N, C-alpha and C positions, 0 to 999 in steps of 0.2 A: 388458482382456480377462479378468483374474482375477475381476473383479466379476461378469461375465456367466457365467463357469464356475460360480462359487459360486451364482448365482441359478438356473442350470439344475439344479444338484445338489439344491437345495431343492425345486424343482418335481417332479423325478423321484422323489425319496424320498417326497414327499407323495403322489404318484400311486400308488406301490407300496403305501403304507399304505391308501389309499382302496380299492384293488382287493382288499385283504385283508379288508375288512369283510364280515360275513355278514348274515343276515336282520335286519331291524329289528323288535325285539320290542315296543317301546312308542313313544309319541309324545313322549317326553321324554328328555333326555340331554345329554351334553356334545358340543359341536361345535368341533373344532379347525380353524382356517381360516388356513393359510399363504397369503399374498397378495403380489402385486406391484401397483405403482401408478404412475401418471404424474400429477405435481402441477403445476398451473398457478398460478404465484405471483401474488398480488394485493396491493393496498394498499401498505404500506411494504416488504413483503418483495420485491416486484418491483423495487424500486430497488437492492436489494443482490444478488439472485440472479435468474438466468433460470429457466425451468421445469426441474424436476428429477425424478428417479426416487426410489422408495423400495421397500423390502421390509419385511415384518412378519409378525406372527402375531396372530390373534384367538382368544380362548378364550371361548366362549359356553355358557350353559346354557339350553336351551329347555324350558319347562314345557308340560304338557298343554293349558293354556288359551291357548297360543301366545304368552305373554309370554317375552321373551328378555332375559337379563342377561349382561353379559360385560365382558371387558377386551381392549383393543387396544394393540399396540405397533408403531410404525413407525420404521425407521431411514432418515434422509435421507442421500443422497450425490450427488455430482456434481462436475464441474469447470466449474461454471457461474457463477462469481463475476463480477459485472458491473464492480465498481469495481477495476480493475487498477492504480490509482494510489495504493493505500493506503500505499506506501513513498515517496511523492514527496518527503517532507521529508528522506530519507536517501539519495536517489538522485542521480546526477550529472545534467548537463544533458540527456543522452539517456535518462534514466530508469533507467539501470543502477545496480546496487549493487556496490561494490568490497569484497571481503572483506579480512581482516587480512593476507593474503599479497599483496595488490595485484592479485588476479585478479577477473574478472567473476563475480559470484555468480548461480547459477541457482536461482530460487525459483518454485514452483508453488503456486497458490491453489486449494483445493478447498472444497466445502461439506460440512459434517457437521452432523447434527442428530438429535434424537430427539423422538418424540411418543407420549405414553401417555394413554389415557382409560379411564374406566369408563362403560359404556353401558347404556341401557334401551331395549328395542324391542318391537315387536309384529309378528307374522307374519300377513298376510292370505292365507288359503289360495286359491291359484289354480293349477289347478282345485280346486274345493271338496272333491273326494274324495281329494286328496293332503294329508294332515295336516302334512307337513313341508316342503312346497314352497309358494312364493307370493311375494307382494310384502312385502319386509321394510322397515319404517320404524323408525328408531332415532335417539336423540339421546344425547349424552354430554358429559362434562367431564373435564379433566385438565390436563396440562402440555405446553407446546411449548418446544423449545430448539433453537437453531442457532448456528453460529459459522463463521468462516473458518479453515480448516485450512491452516497454512503449512508447506509441504513444501520443504525445502532439500536440495540435493545436497551441500552443504558443512556442515562443523561449525565453520567458522572465520568465521562472520558474527556478531560480537558484537552488532550492532544488533538482531537478531531472535532471538537465542538466549536460553535460560533464561527468566527472568521477563520479559524485554523483549517476548517474543512476545505476552503477554497485553495489551500496549498496542495491538496491531494486529488481534487476532482477532475483535473486536466480538462477544464472547459475549453472547447474548440469550436470555432465557427468561421464562416467565410463564404465568398461568392461560389456559386455552383452552376453547372450546366447539365442538361438532360436530353436524351433522345428516347423516343417511344415508338414501338411498332406493335400493333395488336389488331384484334378483330372486334368490331362493334355489331351486335345483333339488336336491331330495333325495328320491328315490323308491326303493322297494324293488326295482322292476323294473330299475333302471339303477344300476350300480355307479359311474358317473361322476357325482360330486356336485360342484356348484360354486356360487359366489355372485359376482354381477357387479353393479356399481352406481356411483353418484356420491355423493361426500362433500363437504360444505361445512364448512370449518374457519375459526374466528376466534380468533386469538391476541392476548390483551391483555398484551403482553410489555413488557419493559424491558431496556435495555442494562445489563450487570452489571460492566463494567470502570470503575473510578473515573475513569480518564483515557484519552482517545483520543489516542495520540501523534501520529498523522498530522494530525488536524484540530486538535490543540492545544486541546482542550476536554473537558468532562466527557463520559464515555461512559455516563451513567446516564439517557439520554433515554427517555421512554415511547414505545411504538410500537403499531401495530395491524397484525398480520401475518395475512393471509388466504390460503387456497388453495382451489381447486376440484380435486377428486381423482377420477380415473377408476381404479377399483380392480377387480381380478379375483382370485379365490382358489379354491382347492380345499378341499372340506369332508371332514374325517375324523370321522365320527360315532362316538360311544361311548354307546350307549343304555343306560338304567338301568331297573330294575324295582322296583316296590314289592313287599313281601312278599305282599300279597293278590293280586298279579298272577301269582305263580308257579304252575306246574302241578305237581301231585303225582300219582304213579302208585303204586297199591298192588296187589301180586300177589294 
C-alpha cells in the first residue's frame, strides 16, 4: 500500500507542476517526464521474475529541429519472484527455515532493480502545426540491474544474514539497449501535457555473485534479459530562449 501512496504522490505533485506552467515561448527546452510503467519480462528475465511495475523520471532536451536527447531512470519493484525455492538447501523437509531460536523463520522475496539510459530521438510533428507534439522515436543505451531482495522478519537467521545474503540474492547487471515509440502531447492550448508509448529493452547482463549457495555453482553466468514496457508519463516543460529571440521594449 505504501508503494501506491508514494506513486500517487509523485503523479499528483507532477500534475501540479504541469498546471503551473505558462505560455510556451519557443520550440526548444527541457522536458521533465515522471512516469509509471508496466514491464512484461522476457528471455532469461521471465525465468526469474513475473511481470513487474516501475516508476521513473526522464529528463530530455528538445531542440528546434526536433532532435531530442535525454536521460532516463527507472526503479523496478514487486513481489513477483518466481523461484521460491532459493533456500531449498537450508530448509527442512517442508521447505521451512528454522532460526537460531528454533522458531520458523518468515522470509519474503521481492524484486528490486534499476535501469538507466542515455537516449537520442526525433519528434515527428503530428499534427504538423504543433511543433512540440507528435510521434516520438528514440533509442538509447545504458545499464540494467536487478536482484532478489530478501526481507526477513527475524534477525536471528544466520543462514541469510550479513554476507550470506549475497549468496542468494542473484545480483545481476550489465550493458543494455532500448528502443521507444510513443506519442507526445505538448500544446500551448492545453496545460495537460503527457507522453505515452511502448519501450523495448535488451539487457546483456551477467550474474555478479561469485557463488550461488542454493545451486552450489558459480553465480557469474551470462544472461539476456529483455522487457516490453508500456509507459505513460506527465510532461513538465521548461522552455528556453536564445538571446536573439528576446523582445526588447524602449519607451
